[in-house]
N, C-alpha and C positions, 0 to 999 in steps of 0.2 A: 568437564562440567565445572562450573564455578567461576568462569571468566568474567562474570558481571556481578559477583557477590557484593552486596551493599549498595548497588545502584538502583535507580528508579527510571522507568521508561514510560513515556506517553505514546500510546498506539492508537491510531485512528482506524475506523472500519474494522473494529476488533471483534465483532459479534460472530463472525464465521470466516471461512475461506482463508486467504492469506493473512488477514489481520489476526484471526484467532491463532493461526499457526505461529505467527511472529510473537504474539503475547506469551504463548506457552513455551516457545523455544527460549525466549529471553528469561522467562521464569526458571526454566531448567538450568540456566547458567547463573541463577542466583538473584536476578533482578526482581524488584517489586514493580507492579504494573498500574498505570492509570489508563483505563480503556474506555473507549466510547464508540458509539455507532448511532446512526439515525433511527434504525429499527422501525421503519415505516416505508410504504411504497412511494415511488415517484411515477407520475403519469407517463413520462416519456420513456421509461425504461421497460423493456419487454420481458423481464424475468422477475421473479419474486425476490425482493430484497430481504435482508436479515430481520429477525424479530426480536422482541424483548427476551423471549425464551432462549434464543441463540446467544444473546449477550450474557444471560445468566449461566449458560453452559460454559462459556469462556471463563467466567469468574470461578466456577466450580473447578475447572481444570487447573487454573492457576493456584487456587487454594489447596488443591490436592497435592501440589508440589511443596506446600509449606510456605508459600510466598504471599505477601499482602497484595490486595488489589482494590482499587477504587473504580467503580464503573458509573457511567451516566449515559442516558439516552439523549443524544445531542447531534444536531446537524453540523457538519463540518464547516459550513459557511457562517455559523453563528458566532461572531466575534465575542460578544459579551458572555455567551455560554462557555466558550473555550477558555476565556480568561478566568471565569469562575471555577471551572473544573480544575485547571492547573493550580489555582490557589488552594482549593480544597484538597487536591491530591498531595500537594507539597505539605500542607498542614498535617495530613494523616500519615504520610510516609516519610516526611522529613527532608526531601530534596528532589531535584530532577537532574538527570544526567543525559538522557537520551530522548530524542523525538523520532518516532517512526511514522512518517506521514504516508499512510498506505491507502486510505479510502479512495475508491475510484468506481466509476460506472461506465457502461458501454451500451450504445444503442446503434447497431449497424444500420446504415442507410446509404443509398446512392447520394452523391454530392448534391444533385439538384432536388432530391427529395428530403434533404436535411432542413427541417424547419428552424425558425428562430428559437423556438422553445427547446428543441433538442440541442442545438448549439449552446444556448445559454446555460442549460442544465448541466451539460457535460463539462464545459469550461468552468462553470461555477464550482462543481464538486472537485474535478480532477486537477485544476490549477489554482483557482482562488481558494479553495478549501485547503490545499497543501500550503499555500502562502500563509493563510490565517492560522493554521495549526502550528507551523513553525514560529510565526510571530508571537503566538500566545505562549509557547514554551520557552523560547530563548531567554527572556529576562530571568527566569528561575535558574537556568543553567549558568548564565553569567553571574548571578548573585552568589552561586556556590563557589565560584573561583577555582574550580577543579578541572575546567575544560569539559568536553562532552562530545557526543556524536549525534549527528542528524543523518537519517537515512530516508530518502524519498523514493517512492515507487514510480518509476517510469515504465518503459515497456520496449520490446523490440520495435513497436510502432513509433517509438520516440527517435529512432534513427533511420526508419524506412518509410517510404511513401505508400503505405498500404491503402488500397482502394476500399471504398464503402465505409470508412470510419474517420471521416475528415475531422470532426471535433475531437475525437479521441486521440488521433495522431497529433493534431496541433497541440493539445494539452500536454501530451507526453513529451513532445519535443521541447516545449516550454519548461517542463519540470527539469530537464537536463540543464537548461540555461540557468534556472534558479539555483540548482545545485552548485554550479560553478561560481555564481555570485556569492552564495553563502560561504563556500570554501575560502574565497579570497577575503571576504569582509570579516569573517570571524576566526580565521586561522591564527592570527596573532594572539588570540585569547585561548588557543589550544582547543577550539571547537572545530571538529572535522565534519565535512558534509560530503556525502556520496549518494549515488543513485544505483538502484538495482533495476535491471532490464530483463524481466521474465519474458519467455515465449508464452504460448498458451498454457494456462494452468488449469488443472482439472477441478474447477470450482463452478458455482452456479452462474457466474458471469460468462463463462465459456460454454458450459454444458447445458444448453437450453435450445428450444426449438428454433429460435431465430438464427443462432449461429450454426446449428445443424443444417438449416436451409442454405445459409450463405456459403458454407463450405461444401455443399453438395450440388452446386450449380443452380441454386434457386429453387430446388424442389420443396414445395410447401409441406409435404408429408415426410420429409427426411428424418431419419432417426440418428441416434448417436453413432451406431455402427456405420451408417451411410456417410458420416462426416469424417471418419477416421483418415481416409486417404487424403482428403483435402487438408486437414490439419497437419498430417505427417509431411506433406509436400513442402511445408514451410520450414522444416527443420533439416539439419544435416544428419543428426543421429536419428535412427529409425523409430521414433516415438511420436505420437500425435500431440501429446501434451505432457507436462511434468506435474509433479505434486507440489502442493503449497509448502511442504516441509523442505523441499529442495531450495526454495527461495529463502525460507526462514534460516537455514544454515548459513547462507551468505549474509543475511542481515545480522545475525548474531556475531559473525566474524567481524563485520564492519564496525559493530558497536564495541568490540573488545579491544584490549591493548595489543592484541596480536596484529591489529591493523592501525597501530598508533601513528604511523607515518603515511597512511593512505587517506588522501582527501582530494576532492574534486574529481573522483573517479566515477566511471560508469561501468558497473560490473554486470555483464550479461550472463544470466542464468537461463540459457536459451536453446540448449541442445543444438547449438551451431546456427540458429536461425539468422543471426546477423552476418553470417559468412556467405549467405546466398544472395 
């Protein structure tokens, strides 16, 4: 504990799931947190998104660790809102060292059933939102002159051609490309950029009726138990999904000086899924 003492991290999609786990894990290591989430539904997404109460719960979890936190309800695609949040966060907490661009959404559909609305929404959040989050945070890291760490959330779908998730897979492939650009462009300023590639994670994005059906051969009445074999078939280790904390441990390491010479990397936290 304490590997990030005195540092400040910006975390997107922080109201629940992986985002909350990342915020709390970084706080456990001593970081103060700037956290935001949309906290509102999206018409194209077939599961409930995070709420304002979820974001408040994240804040309480960070505060319980004795760390400072600035929160905001904000869409990851809102450039002006992002820039305002970073300015307010730096004013309140004193600096910015880390960007964890985690926010992402999923709407499984066959390729020919993927509407323009689904495509645009997923690319907008998962790729454009990542770009805008990093672009908003980087100037504050550069101004600090201390270097920093950027961690982007890709996926095993970022290196595999998974069926029925075309916009999601396309966005996650692109996130890896963006990671490598950032590593090359900002490495001379001691700013590192890396991506984490989780397999299925036991959060609301994965544990919902749509994915249960997808992983059970299209059965509309499929339950979580029905989907376990399908999820597990994607991994080498005999588990259907991992915990958000498993990914957060990797994120915390990438943000720390223990990974000071790691940049441009894609770190698979995937129970071996990328080996299949």
